[in-house]
C-alpha positions as a printed NumPy array, in Angstrom:
array([[ 16.36 , 125.94 ,  20.791],
       [ 12.99 , 124.39 ,  19.732],
       [ 14.599, 120.9  ,  19.112],
       [ 16.058, 120.834,  22.642],
       [ 13.271, 121.868,  24.221],
       [ 11.562, 119.276,  22.366],
       [ 13.93 , 116.671,  22.938],
       [ 13.664, 117.18 ,  26.866],
       [  9.995, 116.827,  27.388],
       [  9.868, 113.857,  25.262],
       [ 12.426, 112.484,  27.929],
       [ 10.462, 113.577,  31.207],
       [  7.185, 112.03 ,  29.542],
       [  8.788, 108.544,  29.085],
       [ 10.22 , 108.812,  32.356],
       [  6.675, 109.391,  34.179],
       [  5.255, 106.831,  31.781],
       [  6.903, 103.931,  33.51 ],
       [  5.765, 104.711,  37.25 ],
       [  2.046, 105.924,  35.954],
       [  1.501, 102.734,  34.605],
       [ -1.743, 101.16 ,  36.311],
       [ -0.479,  97.968,  36.798],
       [  2.492,  98.982,  38.539],
       [  0.955, 102.024,  40.84 ],
       [  1.492, 101.569,  44.636],
       [ -1.489, 101.697,  46.587],
       [ -0.748, 102.696,  50.072],
       [ -4.   , 102.11 ,  51.582],
       [ -4.226,  98.547,  50.65 ],
       [ -0.537,  98.105,  51.842],
       [ -1.543,  99.937,  55.54 ],
       [ -4.476,  97.281,  55.208],
       [ -2.04 ,  93.967,  54.525],
       [  0.49 ,  95.382,  57.035],
       [ -2.448,  95.613,  59.856],
       [ -3.791,  92.386,  59.058],
       [ -0.037,  90.888,  59.205],
       [  0.586,  92.441,  62.315],
       [ -2.89 ,  90.825,  64.241],
       [ -1.704,  87.575,  62.661],
       [  1.988,  87.609,  63.775],
       [  0.754,  89.034,  67.094],
       [ -1.85 ,  86.13 ,  67.587],
       [  0.625,  83.829,  66.727],
       [  3.229,  84.817,  68.562],
       [  1.035,  85.13 ,  71.661],
       [ -0.211,  81.393,  71.023],
       [  3.445,  80.324,  70.998],
       [  4.438,  82.037,  74.561],
       [  0.962,  80.774,  75.834],
       [  2.37 ,  77.489,  75.17 ],
       [  5.706,  78.166,  76.955],
       [  6.432,  77.299,  80.325],
       [  7.232,  81.151,  81.4  ],
       [  4.028,  82.595,  79.529],
       [  2.08 ,  79.605,  81.55 ],
       [  3.705,  81.065,  84.914],
       [  2.631,  84.488,  83.714],
       [ -0.955,  83.545,  82.877],
       [ -0.837,  81.75 ,  86.31 ],
       [  0.04 ,  84.821,  88.019],
       [ -2.404,  87.34 ,  85.939],
       [ -5.01 ,  85.198,  87.117],
       [ -4.02 ,  84.753,  90.733],
       [ -3.579,  88.952,  90.831],
       [ -7.408,  89.127,  89.11 ],
       [ -8.576,  86.485,  91.654],
       [ -7.237,  88.078,  95.026],
       [ -5.528,  91.51 ,  95.775],
       [ -2.354,  90.086,  97.486],
       [  0.533,  89.32 ,  95.133],
       [  1.68 ,  85.832,  94.25 ],
       [  5.138,  85.217,  95.497],
       [  5.949,  82.189,  92.728],
       [  9.074,  82.415,  91.283],
       [  9.214,  83.056,  87.74 ],
       [ 11.855,  80.886,  85.893],
       [ 12.89 ,  82.787,  82.925],
       [ 15.629,  80.505,  81.803],
       [ 14.16 ,  76.452,  81.716],
       [ 17.493,  75.485,  80.668],
       [ 19.197,  72.467,  82.487],
       [ 18.941,  72.202,  86.051],
       [ 22.604,  72.556,  87.878],
       [ 23.852,  69.34 ,  89.139],
       [ 24.468,  68.92 ,  92.849],
       [ 28.132,  68.136,  93.801],
       [ 26.982,  66.182,  97.163],
       [ 27.18 ,  62.867,  95.497],
       [ 31.153,  63.411,  93.917],
       [ 32.168,  64.492,  97.141],
       [ 30.761,  61.831,  98.906],
       [ 32.475,  59.455,  96.261],
       [ 35.803,  60.857,  96.71 ],
       [ 35.993,  60.811, 100.471],
       [ 34.784,  57.132, 100.005],
       [ 37.693,  56.363,  98.182],
       [ 40.269,  58.67 , 100.424],
       [ 38.443,  56.047, 103.385],
       [ 39.099,  53.071, 101.414],
       [ 42.76 ,  54.109, 100.71 ],
       [ 43.592,  54.929, 103.932],
       [ 42.277,  51.568, 105.023],
       [ 43.942,  49.566, 102.901],
       [ 46.901,  51.099, 103.966],
       [ 46.761,  50.71 , 106.998],
       [ 45.834,  47.068, 106.579],
       [ 49.063,  46.87 , 104.541],
       [ 51.101,  48.45 , 107.226],
       [ 49.724,  46.011, 109.955],
       [ 50.562,  42.834, 107.785],
       [ 53.967,  44.257, 107.403],
       [ 54.368,  45.307, 111.027],
       [ 52.835,  41.633, 111.737],
       [ 55.517,  40.337, 110.007],
       [ 58.551,  41.545, 111.439],
       [ 60.041,  39.016, 114.055],
       [ 59.829,  39.376, 117.244],
       [ 62.697,  39.673, 119.827],
       [ 63.781,  36.762, 121.534],
       [ 65.365,  36.597, 124.799],
       [ 68.379,  35.262, 123.202],
       [ 68.852,  37.804, 120.123],
       [ 68.072,  40.776, 123.353],
       [ 71.374,  39.05 , 125.364],
       [ 73.204,  39.016, 122.02 ],
       [ 72.953,  42.612, 121.908],
       [ 73.926,  43.356, 125.416],
       [ 77.304,  41.039, 124.729],
       [ 77.779,  42.697, 121.843],
       [ 77.501,  46.19 , 123.523],
       [ 79.771,  45.069, 126.389],
       [ 82.585,  43.201, 124.241],
       [ 82.926,  46.007, 121.211],
       [ 82.041,  49.341, 123.498],
       [ 80.023,  52.081, 121.951],
       [ 79.848,  52.444, 118.313],
       [ 81.55 ,  55.809, 116.776],
       [ 83.999,  56.361, 119.735],
       [ 87.394,  55.777, 119.425],
       [ 89.182,  53.207, 121.771],
       [ 92.195,  55.071, 122.901],
       [ 93.154,  53.072, 126.405],
       [ 96.412,  51.136, 126.374],
       [ 94.842,  47.382, 126.043],
       [ 93.581,  48.229, 122.75 ],
       [ 97.313,  47.595, 121.062],
       [ 97.51 ,  44.441, 123.137],
       [ 96.12 ,  41.213, 122.34 ],
       [ 94.538,  40.626, 125.323],
       [ 92.003,  43.611, 123.763],
       [ 90.139,  40.268, 122.378],
       [ 89.462,  38.609, 125.1  ],
       [ 88.785,  41.439, 127.657],
       [ 85.278,  43.626, 127.292],
       [ 85.655,  47.118, 126.438],
       [ 82.854,  47.301, 129.689],
       [ 85.682,  46.093, 131.805],
       [ 88.098,  48.438, 130.474],
       [ 86.036,  51.289, 130.7  ],
       [ 88.195,  53.126, 133.646],
       [ 91.194,  53.556, 131.148],
       [ 89.033,  54.015, 127.943],
       [ 89.874,  57.285, 127.349],
       [ 86.171,  58.552, 127.019],
       [ 84.775,  62.088, 128.866],
       [ 82.282,  62.079, 131.277],
       [ 78.943,  62.305, 129.16 ],
       [ 80.545,  59.657, 127.052],
       [ 80.937,  56.989, 130.004],
       [ 77.533,  57.782, 131.202],
       [ 75.915,  57.097, 127.833],
       [ 77.748,  54.014, 127.347],
       [ 76.931,  52.6  , 130.979],
       [ 73.572,  53.93 , 130.364],
       [ 73.093,  51.809, 127.394],
       [ 74.646,  48.802, 128.605],
       [ 72.251,  48.451, 131.408],
       [ 69.172,  49.331, 129.247],
       [ 69.953,  46.474, 127.033],
       [ 70.211,  43.578, 129.802],
       [ 67.229,  45.462, 131.336],
       [ 65.289,  44.482, 127.702],
       [ 66.98 ,  41.026, 127.867],
       [ 65.499,  40.647, 131.55 ],
       [ 62.123,  41.42 , 130.795],
       [ 61.628,  39.378, 127.776],
       [ 63.709,  36.441, 129.718],
       [ 61.604,  36.738, 133.053],
       [ 58.26 ,  36.311, 131.4  ],
       [ 58.895,  33.065, 129.646],
       [ 57.428,  29.953, 131.1  ],
       [ 59.615,  27.144, 132.873],
       [ 62.945,  29.253, 133.366],
       [ 64.844,  29.508, 136.123],
       [ 65.563,  33.277, 136.464],
       [ 68.248,  32.972, 139.366],
       [ 71.272,  33.369, 137.476],
       [ 69.728,  35.845, 135.487],
       [ 68.794,  38.147, 138.46 ],
       [ 72.395,  37.407, 140.379],
       [ 74.049,  38.451, 136.904],
       [ 71.518,  41.643, 136.872],
       [ 72.678,  42.514, 140.131],
       [ 76.617,  42.416, 139.749],
       [ 75.935,  44.336, 136.639],
       [ 74.206,  47.309, 138.451],
       [ 76.905,  47.342, 141.137],
       [ 80.022,  47.545, 138.464],
       [ 77.821,  50.071, 136.286],
       [ 77.779,  52.362, 139.557],
       [ 81.394,  51.678, 140.81 ],
       [ 82.414,  52.882, 137.185],
       [ 80.284,  55.911, 137.057],
       [ 81.151,  57.519, 140.251],
       [ 81.901,  61.22 , 138.242],
       [ 78.148,  61.172, 137.508],
       [ 77.18 ,  60.216, 140.78 ],
       [ 79.393,  62.625, 142.391],
       [ 77.782,  65.555, 140.228],
       [ 74.391,  64.418, 140.905],
       [ 74.806,  64.746, 144.547],
       [ 76.442,  68.156, 144.265],
       [ 73.099,  69.105, 142.399],
       [ 71.067,  67.994, 144.571],
       [ 72.919,  70.082, 147.803],
       [ 72.919,  72.97 , 145.714],
       [ 69.227,  72.825, 144.523],
       [ 67.787,  71.336, 146.964],
       [ 68.884,  70.636, 150.553],
       [ 71.622,  68.9  , 152.317],
       [ 69.083,  66.614, 153.698],
       [ 68.128,  65.65 , 150.022],
       [ 71.663,  65.118, 149.431],
       [ 71.801,  62.45 , 152.172],
       [ 68.679,  60.884, 150.931],
       [ 70.18 ,  60.275, 147.661],
       [ 73.115,  58.59 , 149.521],
       [ 70.784,  56.026, 151.396],
       [ 69.08 ,  54.843, 148.047],
       [ 71.997,  52.854, 147.155],
       [ 71.303,  50.043, 149.601],
       [ 72.347,  46.475, 149.91 ],
       [ 69.85 ,  43.71 , 149.544],
       [ 69.877,  40.063, 151.306],
       [ 70.514,  38.473, 147.435],
       [ 73.723,  40.454, 147.405],
       [ 77.007,  38.42 , 148.178],
       [ 79.539,  39.581, 150.488],
       [ 81.276,  41.001, 147.784],
       [ 78.5  ,  43.27 , 146.552],
       [ 77.878,  43.947, 149.666],
       [ 81.198,  45.574, 150.324],
       [ 81.027,  46.779, 147.118],
       [ 78.081,  49.073, 147.538],
       [ 79.355,  49.989, 151.419],
       [ 82.17 ,  51.53 , 149.835],
       [ 80.342,  53.136, 147.322],
       [ 78.336,  54.951, 150.316],
       [ 81.243,  55.848, 152.247],
       [ 82.869,  57.232, 148.859],
       [ 79.818,  59.394, 148.56 ],
       [ 79.346,  60.473, 151.948],
       [ 82.94 ,  61.733, 152.175],
       [ 81.661,  63.929, 149.261],
       [ 78.963,  65.699, 151.112],
       [ 81.083,  65.869, 154.301],
       [ 83.52 ,  68.161, 151.815],
       [ 80.657,  69.966, 150.393],
       [ 79.404,  71.06 , 153.95 ],
       [ 82.633,  72.144, 154.977],
       [ 82.903,  74.095, 151.513],
       [ 79.665,  75.754, 151.966],
       [ 80.766,  76.796, 155.515],
       [ 83.75 ,  78.349, 154.285],
       [ 81.942,  80.114, 151.455],
       [ 83.191,  78.44 , 148.613],
       [ 79.91 ,  78.939, 146.673],
       [ 80.19 ,  81.201, 144.347],
       [ 77.304,  82.278, 141.44 ],
       [ 75.657,  79.086, 142.781],
       [ 78.277,  76.708, 142.208],
       [ 81.28 ,  75.018, 144.389],
       [ 84.388,  77.14 , 143.087],
       [ 86.99 ,  74.35 , 142.575],
       [ 89.843,  76.919, 143.426],
       [ 88.425,  77.549, 147.164],
       [ 87.917,  73.844, 147.663],
       [ 91.868,  72.995, 146.625],
       [ 92.919,  75.447, 149.404],
       [ 90.453,  73.906, 151.811],
       [ 92.363,  70.44 , 151.003],
       [ 95.533,  72.032, 152.293],
       [ 94.413,  74.419, 154.894],
       [ 91.135,  72.387, 156.592],
       [ 92.281,  69.713, 158.568],
       [ 88.227,  68.432, 158.431],
       [ 88.681,  68.783, 155.005],
       [ 91.604,  66.725, 154.879],
       [ 90.314,  63.914, 156.976],
       [ 87.023,  63.702, 154.215],
       [ 89.418,  63.265, 151.257],
       [ 91.307,  60.972, 152.519],
       [ 88.374,  58.901, 153.828],
       [ 86.835,  59.318, 150.069],
       [ 90.267,  57.845, 148.351],
       [ 90.308,  54.808, 150.763],
       [ 86.798,  54.231, 149.424],
       [ 87.768,  54.762, 145.936],
       [ 90.548,  52.237, 146.357],
       [ 88.962,  49.534, 147.951],
       [ 85.953,  50.051, 144.829],
       [ 88.743,  49.685, 142.119],
       [ 89.565,  46.359, 143.313],
       [ 86.258,  45.243, 143.744],
       [ 85.307,  46.404, 140.492],
       [ 87.988,  44.218, 138.73 ],
       [ 86.441,  41.001, 140.43 ],
       [ 82.996,  41.891, 139.459],
       [ 83.496,  42.638, 136.157],
       [ 85.722,  39.147, 136.178],
       [ 82.329,  37.427, 137.26 ],
       [ 80.371,  39.218, 134.57 ],
       [ 82.449,  37.832, 131.616],
       [ 82.576,  34.436, 132.847],
       [ 79.14 ,  34.055, 133.673],
       [ 77.796,  35.289, 130.185],
       [ 78.286,  32.463, 128.456],
       [ 76.501,  30.364, 131.204],
       [ 73.6  ,  32.362, 131.128],
       [ 74.222,  32.243, 127.06 ],
       [ 73.828,  28.865, 127.152],
       [ 70.963,  28.547, 129.233],
       [ 68.933,  31.133, 127.396],
       [ 69.444,  29.166, 123.768],
       [ 67.805,  25.838, 125.749],
       [ 65.003,  27.85 , 126.934],
       [ 66.272,  26.988, 130.597]])
């Protein structure tokens, strides 16, 4: 027991001796004084650094202003004095400028290209008319009797229009294109200097009459529409719009007169059908009109006059068509020589 107690006491004395050495003793008072001095020095240094920053300077100015005046200063304090955000306005302006330049360049090239397009000449326009008159409408099968004969190459499609087997709408569309093609040529040719337009005017008059004489179904439908939608007087005035002119030949005057007789007979039949209640559902009933052709003397007389005018127009149309074909080569030659 004594030996163990003595050893323990010896160990404890050795441990206490390490920390009881004067050189290793911690002076708490001195540490506190040094810490306080260090803190003061650090705060002074931090205050000096802060005073030199922009934020510190603004804070100082704010503090001075508050001491000098009771009113608060409204100057903003910039916390982050980093790089300023650049405006996007110059970029937008540059992009818009590039777009405008691109559009301008594109427009310039477009104008240049359009300017290089060959202008249509009177001769080219007349040849377009001839092709349409000779070959007929595109993508429309020719089923007339002359299509399989040798005469097809010498007789224009325009001159075979009555027997071409076209529907009413197809006939109208084709004849409208023929008229428009010639009008295009006539406008170009009539403004040329030092040209004689007498033949072109005569040809134009013959062509327009020929087209009307071969477009009777469309003219009749127009007359019926004016009668139903407007009045009999409006329908009558439509007939009078087909009038003769002083420049017409006797053949043309006869053709125009027969056309008016044909339409006047149609107007008479419309009036008779109207009196006999043949207008059903806003249109003329064909079955009702057929009965009138058998039972009404007045209707029969009007129908007879219309058929006579139609037969006469067929003969006149044939002669007019031959004139168109014969005069075309003469007119084409004059156009090519600028006469």
